[in-house]
Structure formats: structure tokens, C-alpha cells
N, C-alpha and C positions, 0 to 999 in steps of 0.2 A: 634546173641548170646543173650540169655536171662539171665540177671544178677539177676533179682528179680522176680522169677516166683510166681504165686499165686497157692493156693491149688486147686487141681483137674484140673489144666491146662495140656493139652496134649503137650508133648515135645519129641524131639528126642535127644538121647545122642550122642555127637559128639566130638571126640578127634583129636588132631593134627596128621599129617601124620606120624611123627616119632614114635608114641606110639600106633597107632591103632592096630597093630598086637598083642599086649599084652593085649588089653582091650576086654573082651568077649562081652560086651554090646554095643560096638560101632555100631552106626546106628540103634539101636533098639528104638522103640517108646513106651513111657509109660506115666503115669500120676503122677504128683507131689502130694505126700501125706505128706511130711514134708518140710517146708521151713526153711532153715538154717538162723540163725542170729548169729552175733558175729564172732569169729575167731576160727578155720578155718571155712569158710563158705561153707558147703556142704549141698546138698539138697537130700531128700529121694524120689526116683522115683520108682514107682511100675511098674515092667516089668513082665507081666504074673502074677505069684503068689509070686514073689520075690521083696522085697524092696531093692534097690541098692543105695548106697551113691555115689553121683556124685558131684565133686568139682564145685564151682561156675565158670561159664565161659565155661562149657562143655555141655550146653543145648542150643538147638535152636528150631525154629518152625519146625514141620514135613513138609516134601516136598509137600504133597497135599495141605496144608494150605498156603504155600509160593507161589505156582503157582497160586492160586486164589487171592492172595493179602490179605488174611484174617488175622486179629489179633487173636492170640491164647488167 
């Protein structure tokens, strides 16, 4: 889980099992364009041409970077 992403960081949007079916961006990879501060703490992630608001705690490293052990 990435709690404090940095701008331009590549991330994967990941929701818990119980709500995945309702979240259209689950599993998609994008780039952080807005880092949320304060409450609620949401981050803006650009997926394709759309900026999506993602709650803090629903971001993780993309699978290709996890398997190589790279920091994002």
C-alpha cells in the first residue's frame, strides 16, 4: 500500500475484495497527478485521459515493479 505517493509516481488502483465489482478502475495502472493532503485524503490518479479520485490506502505498486523489487 502506498499511503503518501509522490507526483508522477506510477501506481495501481486496488480495492478490497468486497467492493471490487463496483469499482470500474480496480486494477488499472495510472500516474499520480494530485497528492491529497488533509481530510479526506484522496489522491488524483490519471488513468488514460481521465483523472480519478482514489482514497488513501487504495494505491499500490504496479505488479511489474513489485516483481523486480523496484521502488516506485
